C-alpha positions as CSV (number, residue, x, y, z in Angstrom):
1,M,-154.7,83.0,-34.4
2,D,-154.1,79.2,-33.9
3,Y,-150.9,79.5,-31.8
4,K,-149.5,81.4,-28.9
5,I,-146.0,81.8,-27.6
6,K,-145.2,82.4,-23.9
7,D,-141.6,83.2,-23.1
8,N,-140.4,82.7,-19.6
9,F,-142.9,80.1,-19.1
10,L,-141.3,78.6,-16.1
11,S,-139.3,80.2,-13.4
12,E,-135.5,80.1,-13.9
13,E,-135.1,77.5,-11.3
14,E,-137.7,75.3,-12.9
15,N,-136.1,75.5,-16.3
16,K,-132.6,74.7,-14.8
17,Y,-134.2,71.8,-12.9
18,L,-135.6,70.3,-16.0
19,Y,-132.4,70.8,-18.0
20,K,-130.5,69.1,-15.2
21,I,-132.9,66.1,-15.2
22,L,-132.8,65.7,-19.0
23,T,-129.1,65.9,-19.3
24,N,-128.2,63.7,-16.2
25,N,-126.1,60.6,-17.2
26,Y,-128.8,58.4,-15.6
27,F,-131.9,59.8,-17.5
28,P,-133.1,57.1,-19.8
29,W,-133.2,58.2,-23.5
30,F,-134.5,55.9,-26.2
31,Y,-133.3,55.8,-29.8
32,V,-135.7,56.5,-32.6
33,D,-134.3,55.7,-36.1
34,C,-136.3,58.3,-38.0
35,I,-137.7,61.7,-37.5
36,G,-141.3,61.8,-38.9
37,K,-142.1,59.0,-41.3
38,P,-140.0,55.8,-41.7
39,H,-138.7,56.8,-45.1
40,D,-136.8,59.7,-43.4
41,N,-134.2,57.1,-42.4
42,E,-131.1,59.4,-42.4
43,R,-132.2,61.3,-39.4
44,F,-132.6,60.0,-35.9
45,Y,-133.3,61.3,-32.4
46,F,-133.9,60.2,-28.9
47,T,-137.1,60.4,-26.9
48,H,-138.4,59.8,-23.4
49,M,-142.1,59.0,-23.1
50,F,-143.4,60.3,-19.8
51,M,-147.0,59.4,-20.6
52,L,-148.6,57.5,-23.5
53,K,-152.2,56.9,-24.2
54,E,-153.1,58.6,-20.8
55,Q,-150.9,56.1,-18.9
56,I,-147.9,57.2,-16.9
57,N,-144.9,55.5,-18.3
58,S,-141.9,57.1,-16.4
59,E,-140.8,57.7,-12.8
60,F,-139.9,61.3,-14.1
61,Y,-143.5,62.2,-14.9
62,K,-143.9,63.9,-11.6
63,D,-141.2,66.4,-12.5
64,I,-143.1,67.4,-15.6
65,E,-146.3,67.5,-13.8
66,K,-145.1,69.8,-11.1
67,T,-143.4,72.2,-13.5
68,I,-145.2,72.2,-16.7
69,I,-148.5,70.4,-16.4
70,S,-149.5,72.2,-13.3
71,K,-149.6,75.5,-15.3
72,L,-151.8,74.1,-18.0
73,N,-155.6,74.5,-18.1
74,Y,-156.6,71.0,-19.4
75,K,-159.3,68.3,-19.2
76,K,-157.2,65.4,-20.3
77,I,-153.5,64.8,-21.0
78,Y,-152.9,62.3,-23.8
79,R,-149.1,62.1,-24.2
80,V,-146.1,63.7,-22.6
81,K,-142.6,63.1,-24.1
82,A,-139.2,64.7,-24.3
83,N,-137.2,64.9,-27.5
84,C,-133.4,65.1,-27.8
85,F,-132.2,66.0,-31.3
86,V,-128.5,65.8,-32.1
87,K,-126.4,68.3,-33.8
88,E,-126.6,68.1,-37.6
89,P,-124.4,69.7,-40.3
90,K,-127.3,71.6,-41.6
91,N,-130.9,72.4,-40.5
92,F,-132.9,69.3,-41.6
93,K,-136.7,69.4,-41.6
94,S,-138.8,66.5,-40.4
95,E,-141.9,65.4,-42.2
96,K,-145.0,67.5,-41.7
97,H,-147.3,65.9,-39.2
98,V,-149.9,66.2,-36.5
99,D,-149.4,64.4,-33.2
100,E,-152.8,62.8,-32.9
101,D,-155.6,62.2,-35.4
102,F,-158.3,63.9,-33.4
103,K,-159.0,67.4,-32.0
104,H,-156.3,68.2,-29.4
105,K,-153.9,70.9,-28.3
106,V,-150.1,70.8,-28.3
107,L,-147.6,72.4,-26.0
108,I,-144.0,72.4,-27.1
109,Y,-141.7,73.5,-24.2
110,Y,-138.2,74.5,-25.3
111,V,-135.6,73.5,-22.7
112,N,-132.5,75.0,-24.3
113,T,-131.7,77.7,-26.9
114,N,-130.4,76.7,-30.3
115,N,-130.9,77.5,-33.9
116,G,-133.3,74.6,-34.5
117,Y,-137.0,75.5,-34.7
118,T,-140.6,74.4,-35.3
119,L,-142.5,75.2,-38.4
120,L,-146.2,75.5,-38.4
121,N,-148.0,75.0,-41.7
122,D,-144.5,75.6,-43.3
123,K,-145.1,79.3,-42.9
124,I,-144.6,80.2,-39.2
125,K,-141.1,79.7,-37.7
126,I,-141.0,79.4,-34.0
127,D,-137.4,79.6,-32.7
128,S,-136.1,77.2,-30.0
129,I,-135.6,79.7,-27.1
130,R,-134.8,78.4,-23.7
131,N,-137.9,78.5,-21.4
132,R,-140.3,79.3,-24.3
133,A,-143.7,77.5,-24.6
134,L,-145.5,77.2,-27.8
135,F,-149.2,76.4,-27.7
136,F,-151.1,75.5,-30.8
137,N,-154.0,73.7,-32.3
138,G,-152.9,70.1,-32.7
139,L,-154.5,69.8,-36.1
140,I,-152.0,72.2,-37.5
141,N,-149.3,70.5,-39.6
142,H,-145.9,71.1,-38.1
143,R,-142.4,69.9,-38.4
144,A,-139.1,69.9,-36.3
145,V,-136.1,71.5,-37.8
146,S,-132.8,70.3,-36.4
147,Q,-130.0,72.5,-35.0
148,T,-126.4,73.0,-36.2
149,D,-125.0,75.0,-33.2
150,T,-125.5,73.0,-30.1
151,K,-124.8,69.4,-29.3
152,I,-128.4,68.8,-28.3
153,R,-131.8,70.3,-28.8
154,L,-134.3,69.5,-25.9
155,N,-138.0,70.0,-25.9
156,I,-141.0,68.5,-24.1
157,N,-144.1,67.8,-26.1
158,I,-147.5,67.6,-24.5
159,T,-150.8,66.7,-26.3
160,Y,-153.9,67.4,-24.3
161,E,-157.4,68.8,-24.4
């Protein structure tokens, strides 16, 4: 099996702490005008890059490090980012993709529950359940599927080895 799901990955307090940080009026979100490849120009989302190319890029990195990263068994962290997807009229699928073009692992941490989900290899549907962690081989094609039931869909995506 190339993936694993761990429900109740963090304590209830840690999950609420992360939700509060990500939904605070002062947390900096950055607009991305497509989900997946540039030709998917009808969809957009917001992101916050905590770490990129092994360089810490955010004062909030320490919050992710003490809650999520501290629980990982890793050699190297490549990228840590948060995604904020907005409510859509129907469940739209992003382009299939891999996060890095080399051997790596991915952790997607679902901050809130909604009817969006992650598709692995277009076969395996992982529901967005609050406090769920999805671990998988980073060379598996995957895609995000937007939600229709909540204003926002929040997740934290970590690539590592």
